[in-house]
mmCIF file of the N, C-alpha and C atoms, coordinates in Angstrom:
data_MODEL
# 
_entry.id   MODEL 
# 
loop_
_atom_site.group_PDB 
_atom_site.id 
_atom_site.type_symbol 
_atom_site.label_atom_id 
_atom_site.label_alt_id 
_atom_site.label_comp_id 
_atom_site.label_asym_id 
_atom_site.label_entity_id 
_atom_site.label_seq_id 
_atom_site.pdbx_PDB_ins_code 
_atom_site.Cartn_x 
_atom_site.Cartn_y 
_atom_site.Cartn_z 
_atom_site.occupancy 
_atom_site.B_iso_or_equiv 
_atom_site.pdbx_formal_charge 
_atom_site.auth_seq_id 
_atom_site.auth_comp_id 
_atom_site.auth_asym_id 
_atom_site.auth_atom_id 
_atom_site.pdbx_PDB_model_num 
ATOM 1   N N  . UNK A 1 1  ? 53.625 73.652 60.512 1.00 0.00 ? 1  UNK A N  1 
ATOM 2   C CA . UNK A 1 1  ? 53.456 72.570 59.569 1.00 0.00 ? 1  UNK A CA 1 
ATOM 3   C C  . UNK A 1 1  ? 52.877 73.076 58.258 1.00 0.00 ? 1  UNK A C  1 
ATOM 4   N N  . UNK A 1 2  ? 53.298 74.244 57.868 1.00 0.00 ? 2  UNK A N  1 
ATOM 5   C CA . UNK A 1 2  ? 52.799 74.783 56.624 1.00 0.00 ? 2  UNK A CA 1 
ATOM 6   C C  . UNK A 1 2  ? 53.450 74.178 55.404 1.00 0.00 ? 2  UNK A C  1 
ATOM 7   N N  . UNK A 1 3  ? 54.632 73.598 55.557 1.00 0.00 ? 3  UNK A N  1 
ATOM 8   C CA . UNK A 1 3  ? 55.346 73.011 54.450 1.00 0.00 ? 3  UNK A CA 1 
ATOM 9   C C  . UNK A 1 3  ? 54.719 71.663 54.100 1.00 0.00 ? 3  UNK A C  1 
ATOM 10  N N  . UNK A 1 4  ? 54.363 71.485 52.829 1.00 0.00 ? 4  UNK A N  1 
ATOM 11  C CA . UNK A 1 4  ? 53.721 70.241 52.411 1.00 0.00 ? 4  UNK A CA 1 
ATOM 12  C C  . UNK A 1 4  ? 54.645 69.045 52.559 1.00 0.00 ? 4  UNK A C  1 
ATOM 13  N N  . UNK A 1 5  ? 55.943 69.270 52.444 1.00 0.00 ? 5  UNK A N  1 
ATOM 14  C CA . UNK A 1 5  ? 56.890 68.166 52.578 1.00 0.00 ? 5  UNK A CA 1 
ATOM 15  C C  . UNK A 1 5  ? 56.928 67.629 53.997 1.00 0.00 ? 5  UNK A C  1 
ATOM 16  N N  . UNK A 1 6  ? 56.602 68.443 54.980 1.00 0.00 ? 6  UNK A N  1 
ATOM 17  C CA . UNK A 1 6  ? 56.614 67.964 56.364 1.00 0.00 ? 6  UNK A CA 1 
ATOM 18  C C  . UNK A 1 6  ? 55.299 67.282 56.739 1.00 0.00 ? 6  UNK A C  1 
ATOM 19  N N  . UNK A 1 7  ? 54.246 67.549 56.018 1.00 0.00 ? 7  UNK A N  1 
ATOM 20  C CA . UNK A 1 7  ? 52.946 66.952 56.320 1.00 0.00 ? 7  UNK A CA 1 
ATOM 21  C C  . UNK A 1 7  ? 52.817 65.566 55.691 1.00 0.00 ? 7  UNK A C  1 
ATOM 22  N N  . UNK A 1 8  ? 53.408 65.372 54.534 1.00 0.00 ? 8  UNK A N  1 
ATOM 23  C CA . UNK A 1 8  ? 53.277 64.109 53.821 1.00 0.00 ? 8  UNK A CA 1 
ATOM 24  C C  . UNK A 1 8  ? 53.790 62.909 54.623 1.00 0.00 ? 8  UNK A C  1 
ATOM 25  N N  . UNK A 1 9  ? 54.998 62.940 55.202 1.00 0.00 ? 9  UNK A N  1 
ATOM 26  C CA . UNK A 1 9  ? 55.435 61.778 55.997 1.00 0.00 ? 9  UNK A CA 1 
ATOM 27  C C  . UNK A 1 9  ? 54.523 61.490 57.189 1.00 0.00 ? 9  UNK A C  1 
ATOM 28  N N  . UNK A 1 10 ? 53.989 62.532 57.795 1.00 0.00 ? 10 UNK A N  1 
ATOM 29  C CA . UNK A 1 10 ? 53.072 62.331 58.914 1.00 0.00 ? 10 UNK A CA 1 
ATOM 30  C C  . UNK A 1 10 ? 51.841 61.548 58.465 1.00 0.00 ? 10 UNK A C  1 
ATOM 31  N N  . UNK A 1 11 ? 51.242 61.956 57.354 1.00 0.00 ? 11 UNK A N  1 
ATOM 32  C CA . UNK A 1 11 ? 50.045 61.264 56.875 1.00 0.00 ? 11 UNK A CA 1 
ATOM 33  C C  . UNK A 1 11 ? 50.350 59.858 56.376 1.00 0.00 ? 11 UNK A C  1 
ATOM 34  N N  . UNK A 1 12 ? 51.523 59.667 55.790 1.00 0.00 ? 12 UNK A N  1 
ATOM 35  C CA . UNK A 1 12 ? 51.882 58.320 55.337 1.00 0.00 ? 12 UNK A CA 1 
ATOM 36  C C  . UNK A 1 12 ? 52.036 57.368 56.517 1.00 0.00 ? 12 UNK A C  1 
ATOM 37  N N  . UNK A 1 13 ? 52.618 57.824 57.607 1.00 0.00 ? 13 UNK A N  1 
ATOM 38  C CA . UNK A 1 13 ? 52.734 56.948 58.770 1.00 0.00 ? 13 UNK A CA 1 
ATOM 39  C C  . UNK A 1 13 ? 51.380 56.737 59.450 1.00 0.00 ? 13 UNK A C  1 
ATOM 40  N N  . UNK A 1 14 ? 50.535 57.750 59.403 1.00 0.00 ? 14 UNK A N  1 
ATOM 41  C CA . UNK A 1 14 ? 49.201 57.579 59.992 1.00 0.00 ? 14 UNK A CA 1 
ATOM 42  C C  . UNK A 1 14 ? 48.376 56.553 59.223 1.00 0.00 ? 14 UNK A C  1 
ATOM 43  N N  . UNK A 1 15 ? 48.617 56.447 57.922 1.00 0.00 ? 15 UNK A N  1 
ATOM 44  C CA . UNK A 1 15 ? 47.881 55.469 57.124 1.00 0.00 ? 15 UNK A CA 1 
ATOM 45  C C  . UNK A 1 15 ? 48.140 54.062 57.644 1.00 0.00 ? 15 UNK A C  1 
ATOM 46  N N  . UNK A 1 16 ? 49.397 53.744 57.987 1.00 0.00 ? 16 UNK A N  1 
ATOM 47  C CA . UNK A 1 16 ? 49.713 52.415 58.507 1.00 0.00 ? 16 UNK A CA 1 
ATOM 48  C C  . UNK A 1 16 ? 49.005 52.153 59.829 1.00 0.00 ? 16 UNK A C  1 
ATOM 49  N N  . UNK A 1 17 ? 48.928 53.146 60.669 1.00 0.00 ? 17 UNK A N  1 
ATOM 50  C CA . UNK A 1 17 ? 48.248 52.982 61.955 1.00 0.00 ? 17 UNK A CA 1 
ATOM 51  C C  . UNK A 1 17 ? 46.748 52.794 61.735 1.00 0.00 ? 17 UNK A C  1 
ATOM 52  N N  . UNK A 1 18 ? 46.183 53.546 60.810 1.00 0.00 ? 18 UNK A N  1 
ATOM 53  C CA . UNK A 1 18 ? 44.757 53.422 60.518 1.00 0.00 ? 18 UNK A CA 1 
ATOM 54  C C  . UNK A 1 18 ? 44.443 52.042 59.949 1.00 0.00 ? 18 UNK A C  1 
ATOM 55  N N  . UNK A 1 19 ? 45.308 51.534 59.084 1.00 0.00 ? 19 UNK A N  1 
ATOM 56  C CA . UNK A 1 19 ? 45.117 50.182 58.540 1.00 0.00 ? 19 UNK A CA 1 
ATOM 57  C C  . UNK A 1 19 ? 45.159 49.150 59.663 1.00 0.00 ? 19 UNK A C  1 
ATOM 58  N N  . UNK A 1 20 ? 46.090 49.305 60.602 1.00 0.00 ? 20 UNK A N  1 
ATOM 59  C CA . UNK A 1 20 ? 46.155 48.379 61.742 1.00 0.00 ? 20 UNK A CA 1 
ATOM 60  C C  . UNK A 1 20 ? 44.884 48.470 62.583 1.00 0.00 ? 20 UNK A C  1 
ATOM 61  N N  . UNK A 1 21 ? 44.387 49.679 62.779 1.00 0.00 ? 21 UNK A N  1 
ATOM 62  C CA . UNK A 1 21 ? 43.161 49.854 63.555 1.00 0.00 ? 21 UNK A CA 1 
ATOM 63  C C  . UNK A 1 21 ? 41.963 49.216 62.844 1.00 0.00 ? 21 UNK A C  1 
ATOM 64  N N  . UNK A 1 22 ? 41.889 49.389 61.530 1.00 0.00 ? 22 UNK A N  1 
ATOM 65  C CA . UNK A 1 22 ? 40.799 48.768 60.764 1.00 0.00 ? 22 UNK A CA 1 
ATOM 66  C C  . UNK A 1 22 ? 40.896 47.244 60.806 1.00 0.00 ? 22 UNK A C  1 
ATOM 67  N N  . UNK A 1 23 ? 42.099 46.732 60.739 1.00 0.00 ? 23 UNK A N  1 
ATOM 68  C CA . UNK A 1 23 ? 42.282 45.287 60.822 1.00 0.00 ? 23 UNK A CA 1 
ATOM 69  C C  . UNK A 1 23 ? 41.807 44.764 62.184 1.00 0.00 ? 23 UNK A C  1 
ATOM 70  N N  . UNK A 1 24 ? 42.199 45.443 63.249 1.00 0.00 ? 24 UNK A N  1 
ATOM 71  C CA . UNK A 1 24 ? 41.744 45.042 64.576 1.00 0.00 ? 24 UNK A CA 1 
ATOM 72  C C  . UNK A 1 24 ? 40.226 45.092 64.680 1.00 0.00 ? 24 UNK A C  1 
ATOM 73  N N  . UNK A 1 25 ? 39.646 46.141 64.149 1.00 0.00 ? 25 UNK A N  1 
ATOM 74  C CA . UNK A 1 25 ? 38.193 46.302 64.251 1.00 0.00 ? 25 UNK A CA 1 
ATOM 75  C C  . UNK A 1 25 ? 37.453 45.215 63.469 1.00 0.00 ? 25 UNK A C  1 
ATOM 76  N N  . UNK A 1 26 ? 37.949 44.888 62.279 1.00 0.00 ? 26 UNK A N  1 
ATOM 77  C CA . UNK A 1 26 ? 37.237 43.892 61.475 1.00 0.00 ? 26 UNK A CA 1 
ATOM 78  C C  . UNK A 1 26 ? 37.460 42.470 61.973 1.00 0.00 ? 26 UNK A C  1 
ATOM 79  N N  . UNK A 1 27 ? 38.616 42.187 62.571 1.00 0.00 ? 27 UNK A N  1 
ATOM 80  C CA . UNK A 1 27 ? 38.872 40.816 63.014 1.00 0.00 ? 27 UNK A CA 1 
ATOM 81  C C  . UNK A 1 27 ? 38.495 40.572 64.474 1.00 0.00 ? 27 UNK A C  1 
ATOM 82  N N  . UNK A 1 28 ? 38.620 41.600 65.315 1.00 0.00 ? 28 UNK A N  1 
ATOM 83  C CA . UNK A 1 28 ? 38.379 41.395 66.750 1.00 0.00 ? 28 UNK A CA 1 
ATOM 84  C C  . UNK A 1 28 ? 37.234 42.235 67.312 1.00 0.00 ? 28 UNK A C  1 
ATOM 85  N N  . UNK A 1 29 ? 36.682 43.100 66.494 1.00 0.00 ? 29 UNK A N  1 
ATOM 86  C CA . UNK A 1 29 ? 35.595 44.001 66.902 1.00 0.00 ? 29 UNK A CA 1 
ATOM 87  C C  . UNK A 1 29 ? 36.001 44.978 67.995 1.00 0.00 ? 29 UNK A C  1 
ATOM 88  N N  . UNK A 1 30 ? 37.294 45.230 68.093 1.00 0.00 ? 30 UNK A N  1 
ATOM 89  C CA . UNK A 1 30 ? 37.794 46.272 68.987 1.00 0.00 ? 30 UNK A CA 1 
ATOM 90  C C  . UNK A 1 30 ? 39.163 46.698 68.489 1.00 0.00 ? 30 UNK A C  1 
ATOM 91  N N  . UNK A 1 31 ? 39.525 47.903 68.843 1.00 0.00 ? 31 UNK A N  1 
ATOM 92  C CA . UNK A 1 31 ? 40.822 48.438 68.462 1.00 0.00 ? 31 UNK A CA 1 
ATOM 93  C C  . UNK A 1 31 ? 41.764 48.281 69.652 1.00 0.00 ? 31 UNK A C  1 
ATOM 94  N N  . UNK A 1 32 ? 42.953 47.799 69.378 1.00 0.00 ? 32 UNK A N  1 
ATOM 95  C CA . UNK A 1 32 ? 43.924 47.584 70.449 1.00 0.00 ? 32 UNK A CA 1 
ATOM 96  C C  . UNK A 1 32 ? 44.356 48.936 71.023 1.00 0.00 ? 32 UNK A C  1 
ATOM 97  N N  . UNK A 1 33 ? 44.497 49.031 72.339 1.00 0.00 ? 33 UNK A N  1 
ATOM 98  C CA . UNK A 1 33 ? 44.875 50.307 72.961 1.00 0.00 ? 33 UNK A CA 1 
ATOM 99  C C  . UNK A 1 33 ? 46.200 50.875 72.452 1.00 0.00 ? 33 UNK A C  1 
ATOM 100 N N  . UNK A 1 34 ? 47.151 50.011 72.100 1.00 0.00 ? 34 UNK A N  1 
ATOM 101 C CA . UNK A 1 34 ? 48.424 50.543 71.598 1.00 0.00 ? 34 UNK A CA 1 
ATOM 102 C C  . UNK A 1 34 ? 48.246 51.239 70.255 1.00 0.00 ? 34 UNK A C  1 
ATOM 103 N N  . UNK A 1 35 ? 47.294 50.778 69.453 1.00 0.00 ? 35 UNK A N  1 
ATOM 104 C CA . UNK A 1 35 ? 47.015 51.459 68.190 1.00 0.00 ? 35 UNK A CA 1 
ATOM 105 C C  . UNK A 1 35 ? 46.453 52.857 68.446 1.00 0.00 ? 35 UNK A C  1 
ATOM 106 N N  . UNK A 1 36 ? 45.602 52.973 69.443 1.00 0.00 ? 36 UNK A N  1 
ATOM 107 C CA . UNK A 1 36 ? 45.049 54.291 69.773 1.00 0.00 ? 36 UNK A CA 1 
ATOM 108 C C  . UNK A 1 36 ? 46.134 55.231 70.280 1.00 0.00 ? 36 UNK A C  1 
ATOM 109 N N  . UNK A 1 37 ? 47.017 54.710 71.140 1.00 0.00 ? 37 UNK A N  1 
ATOM 110 C CA . UNK A 1 37 ? 48.119 55.533 71.646 1.00 0.00 ? 37 UNK A CA 1 
ATOM 111 C C  . UNK A 1 37 ? 49.061 55.931 70.507 1.00 0.00 ? 37 UNK A C  1 
ATOM 112 N N  . UNK A 1 38 ? 49.360 54.975 69.645 1.00 0.00 ? 38 UNK A N  1 
ATOM 113 C CA . UNK A 1 38 ? 50.247 55.244 68.519 1.00 0.00 ? 38 UNK A CA 1 
ATOM 114 C C  . UNK A 1 38 ? 49.662 56.331 67.623 1.00 0.00 ? 38 UNK A C  1 
ATOM 115 N N  . UNK A 1 39 ? 48.375 56.227 67.332 1.00 0.00 ? 39 UNK A N  1 
ATOM 116 C CA . UNK A 1 39 ? 47.712 57.221 66.489 1.00 0.00 ? 39 UNK A CA 1 
ATOM 117 C C  . UNK A 1 39 ? 47.769 58.605 67.139 1.00 0.00 ? 39 UNK A C  1 
ATOM 118 N N  . UNK A 1 40 ? 47.455 58.679 68.422 1.00 0.00 ? 40 UNK A N  1 
ATOM 119 C CA . UNK A 1 40 ? 47.451 59.968 69.116 1.00 0.00 ? 40 UNK A CA 1 
ATOM 120 C C  . UNK A 1 40 ? 48.842 60.588 69.173 1.00 0.00 ? 40 UNK A C  1 
ATOM 121 N N  . UNK A 1 41 ? 49.840 59.773 69.479 1.00 0.00 ? 41 UNK A N  1 
ATOM 122 C CA . UNK A 1 41 ? 51.204 60.301 69.579 1.00 0.00 ? 41 UNK A CA 1 
ATOM 123 C C  . UNK A 1 41 ? 51.701 60.786 68.226 1.00 0.00 ? 41 UNK A C  1 
ATOM 124 N N  . UNK A 1 42 ? 51.454 60.002 67.198 1.00 0.00 ? 42 UNK A N  1 
ATOM 125 C CA . UNK A 1 42 ? 51.898 60.419 65.856 1.00 0.00 ? 42 UNK A CA 1 
ATOM 126 C C  . UNK A 1 42 ? 51.161 61.667 65.393 1.00 0.00 ? 42 UNK A C  1 
ATOM 127 N N  . UNK A 1 43 ? 49.874 61.748 65.699 1.00 0.00 ? 43 UNK A N  1 
ATOM 128 C CA . UNK A 1 43 ? 49.093 62.907 65.280 1.00 0.00 ? 43 UNK A CA 1 
ATOM 129 C C  . UNK A 1 43 ? 49.564 64.171 65.989 1.00 0.00 ? 43 UNK A C  1 
ATOM 130 N N  . UNK A 1 44 ? 49.885 64.060 67.259 1.00 0.00 ? 44 UNK A N  1 
ATOM 131 C CA . UNK A 1 44 ? 50.333 65.221 68.021 1.00 0.00 ? 44 UNK A CA 1 
ATOM 132 C C  . UNK A 1 44 ? 51.807 65.549 67.806 1.00 0.00 ? 44 UNK A C  1 
ATOM 133 N N  . UNK A 1 45 ? 52.576 64.609 67.293 1.00 0.00 ? 45 UNK A N  1 
ATOM 134 C CA . UNK A 1 45 ? 54.001 64.865 67.107 1.00 0.00 ? 45 UNK A CA 1 
ATOM 135 C C  . UNK A 1 45 ? 54.258 65.862 65.983 1.00 0.00 ? 45 UNK A C  1 
ATOM 136 N N  . UNK A 1 46 ? 53.385 65.919 64.998 1.00 0.00 ? 46 UNK A N  1 
ATOM 137 C CA . UNK A 1 46 ? 53.579 66.866 63.892 1.00 0.00 ? 46 UNK A CA 1 
ATOM 138 C C  . UNK A 1 46 ? 53.573 68.311 64.360 1.00 0.00 ? 46 UNK A C  1 
ATOM 139 N N  . UNK A 1 47 ? 52.509 68.769 65.007 1.00 0.00 ? 47 UNK A N  1 
ATOM 140 C CA . UNK A 1 47 ? 52.515 70.140 65.522 1.00 0.00 ? 47 UNK A CA 1 
ATOM 141 C C  . UNK A 1 47 ? 53.585 70.358 66.591 1.00 0.00 ? 47 UNK A C  1 
ATOM 142 N N  . UNK A 1 48 ? 53.876 69.315 67.355 1.00 0.00 ? 48 UNK A N  1 
ATOM 143 C CA . UNK A 1 48 ? 54.926 69.442 68.369 1.00 0.00 ? 48 UNK A CA 1 
ATOM 144 C C  . UNK A 1 48 ? 56.292 69.685 67.754 1.00 0.00 ? 48 UNK A C  1 
ATOM 145 N N  . UNK A 1 49 ? 56.595 68.948 66.687 1.00 0.00 ? 49 UNK A N  1 
ATOM 146 C CA . UNK A 1 49 ? 57.877 69.153 65.998 1.00 0.00 ? 49 UNK A CA 1 
ATOM 147 C C  . UNK A 1 49 ? 57.933 70.521 65.350 1.00 0.00 ? 49 UNK A C  1 
ATOM 148 N N  . UNK A 1 50 ? 56.818 70.980 64.792 1.00 0.00 ? 50 UNK A N  1 
ATOM 149 C CA . UNK A 1 50 ? 56.788 72.304 64.171 1.00 0.00 ? 50 UNK A CA 1 
ATOM 150 C C  . UNK A 1 50 ? 57.017 73.396 65.214 1.00 0.00 ? 50 UNK A C  1 
ATOM 151 N N  . UNK A 1 51 ? 56.387 73.259 66.367 1.00 0.00 ? 51 UNK A N  1 
ATOM 152 C CA . UNK A 1 51 ? 56.568 74.261 67.423 1.00 0.00 ? 51 UNK A CA 1 
ATOM 153 C C  . UNK A 1 51 ? 57.994 74.239 67.965 1.00 0.00 ? 51 UNK A C  1 
ATOM 154 N N  . UNK A 1 52 ? 58.544 73.050 68.140 1.00 0.00 ? 52 UNK A N  1 
ATOM 155 C CA . UNK A 1 52 ? 59.909 72.935 68.638 1.00 0.00 ? 52 UNK A CA 1 
ATOM 156 C C  . UNK A 1 52 ? 60.909 73.499 67.635 1.00 0.00 ? 52 UNK A C  1 
ATOM 157 N N  . UNK A 1 53 ? 60.673 73.257 66.359 1.00 0.00 ? 53 UNK A N  1 
ATOM 158 C CA . UNK A 1 53 ? 61.580 73.753 65.331 1.00 0.00 ? 53 UNK A CA 1 
ATOM 159 C C  . UNK A 1 53 ? 61.596 75.261 65.228 1.00 0.00 ? 53 UNK A C  1 
ATOM 160 N N  . UNK A 1 54 ? 60.513 75.908 65.604 1.00 0.00 ? 54 UNK A N  1 
ATOM 161 C CA . UNK A 1 54 ? 60.430 77.371 65.538 1.00 0.00 ? 54 UNK A CA 1 
ATOM 162 C C  . UNK A 1 54 ? 60.881 78.045 66.827 1.00 0.00 ? 54 UNK A C  1 
ATOM 163 N N  . UNK A 1 55 ? 61.149 77.258 67.856 1.00 0.00 ? 55 UNK A N  1 
ATOM 164 C CA . UNK A 1 55 ? 61.561 77.834 69.137 1.00 0.00 ? 55 UNK A CA 1 
ATOM 165 C C  . UNK A 1 55 ? 62.949 78.450 69.006 1.00 0.00 ? 55 UNK A C  1 
ATOM 166 N N  . UNK A 1 56 ? 63.160 79.532 69.712 1.00 0.00 ? 56 UNK A N  1 
ATOM 167 C CA . UNK A 1 56 ? 64.433 80.258 69.636 1.00 0.00 ? 56 UNK A CA 1 
ATOM 168 C C  . UNK A 1 56 ? 65.583 79.444 70.225 1.00 0.00 ? 56 UNK A C  1 
ATOM 169 N N  . UNK A 1 57 ? 65.295 78.605 71.193 1.00 0.00 ? 57 UNK A N  1 
ATOM 170 C CA . UNK A 1 57 ? 66.350 77.841 71.852 1.00 0.00 ? 57 UNK A CA 1 
ATOM 171 C C  . UNK A 1 57 ? 66.762 76.605 71.057 1.00 0.00 ? 57 UNK A C  1 
ATOM 172 N N  . UNK A 1 58 ? 65.987 76.206 70.077 1.00 0.00 ? 58 UNK A N  1 
ATOM 173 C CA . UNK A 1 58 ? 66.274 74.969 69.364 1.00 0.00 ? 58 UNK A CA 1 
ATOM 174 C C  . UNK A 1 58 ? 67.622 74.967 68.635 1.00 0.00 ? 58 UNK A C  1 
ATOM 175 N N  . UNK A 1 59 ? 67.996 76.001 67.874 1.00 0.00 ? 59 UNK A N  1 
ATOM 176 C CA . UNK A 1 59 ? 69.281 75.942 67.167 1.00 0.00 ? 59 UNK A CA 1 
ATOM 177 C C  . UNK A 1 59 ? 70.482 75.754 68.100 1.00 0.00 ? 59 UNK A C  1 
ATOM 178 N N  . UNK A 1 60 ? 70.493 76.427 69.223 1.00 0.00 ? 60 UNK A N  1 
ATOM 179 C CA . UNK A 1 60 ? 71.625 76.262 70.135 1.00 0.00 ? 60 UNK A CA 1 
ATOM 180 C C  . UNK A 1 60 ? 71.625 74.873 70.784 1.00 0.00 ? 60 UNK A C  1 
ATOM 181 N N  . UNK A 1 61 ? 70.461 74.344 71.090 1.00 0.00 ? 61 UNK A N  1 
ATOM 182 C CA . UNK A 1 61 ? 70.377 72.996 71.654 1.00 0.00 ? 61 UNK A CA 1 
ATOM 183 C C  . UNK A 1 61 ? 70.839 71.961 70.632 1.00 0.00 ? 61 UNK A C  1 
ATOM 184 N N  . UNK A 1 62 ? 70.404 72.094 69.387 1.00 0.00 ? 62 UNK A N  1 
ATOM 185 C CA . UNK A 1 62 ? 70.798 71.156 68.336 1.00 0.00 ? 62 UNK A CA 1 
ATOM 186 C C  . UNK A 1 62 ? 72.313 71.248 68.082 1.00 0.00 ? 62 UNK A C  1 
ATOM 187 N N  . UNK A 1 63 ? 72.850 72.450 68.114 1.00 0.00 ? 63 UNK A N  1 
ATOM 188 C CA . UNK A 1 63 ? 74.287 72.640 67.926 1.00 0.00 ? 63 UNK A CA 1 
ATOM 189 C C  . UNK A 1 63 ? 75.063 71.954 69.056 1.00 0.00 ? 63 UNK A C  1 
ATOM 190 N N  . UNK A 1 64 ? 74.555 72.054 70.282 1.00 0.00 ? 64 UNK A N  1 
ATOM 191 C CA . UNK A 1 64 ? 75.199 71.425 71.424 1.00 0.00 ? 64 UNK A CA 1 
ATOM 192 C C  . UNK A 1 64 ? 75.219 69.897 71.263 1.00 0.00 ? 64 UNK A C  1 
ATOM 193 N N  . UNK A 1 65 ? 74.144 69.320 70.733 1.00 0.00 ? 65 UNK A N  1 
ATOM 194 C CA . UNK A 1 65 ? 74.077 67.882 70.538 1.00 0.00 ? 65 UNK A CA 1 
ATOM 195 C C  . UNK A 1 65 ? 75.064 67.391 69.480 1.00 0.00 ? 65 UNK A C  1 
ATOM 196 N N  . UNK A 1 66 ? 75.269 68.195 68.457 1.00 0.00 ? 66 UNK A N  1 
ATOM 197 C CA . UNK A 1 66 ? 76.123 67.801 67.355 1.00 0.00 ? 66 UNK A CA 1 
ATOM 198 C C  . UNK A 1 66 ? 77.601 67.957 67.701 1.00 0.00 ? 66 UNK A C  1 
ATOM 199 N N  . UNK A 1 67 ? 77.924 68.972 68.441 1.00 0.00 ? 67 UNK A N  1 
ATOM 200 C CA . UNK A 1 67 ? 79.337 69.240 68.738 1.00 0.00 ? 67 UNK A CA 1 
ATOM 201 C C  . UNK A 1 67 ? 79.856 68.397 69.858 1.00 0.00 ? 67 UNK A C  1 
# 
C-alpha cells in the first residue's frame, strides 16, 4: 500500500464508517456491532489487497477469470 492513490479510497470509505459510528455513539451511547465489523473489514482489506496483488499466483488467476 505504498501508492498514495490506493490509500486514499480506503481512508475515504473509512470516514463514512467513522461518521456512522460517531452518530451511533452520540444518539444511542453505543456503537452498533455492524459498524465495528465494517470498520475492521475495511481497515484490513487494504493490506490484504496489497498482499494479494503482489502474489505470484494473482496474474494467472485474474487472467483465468477474465478469459
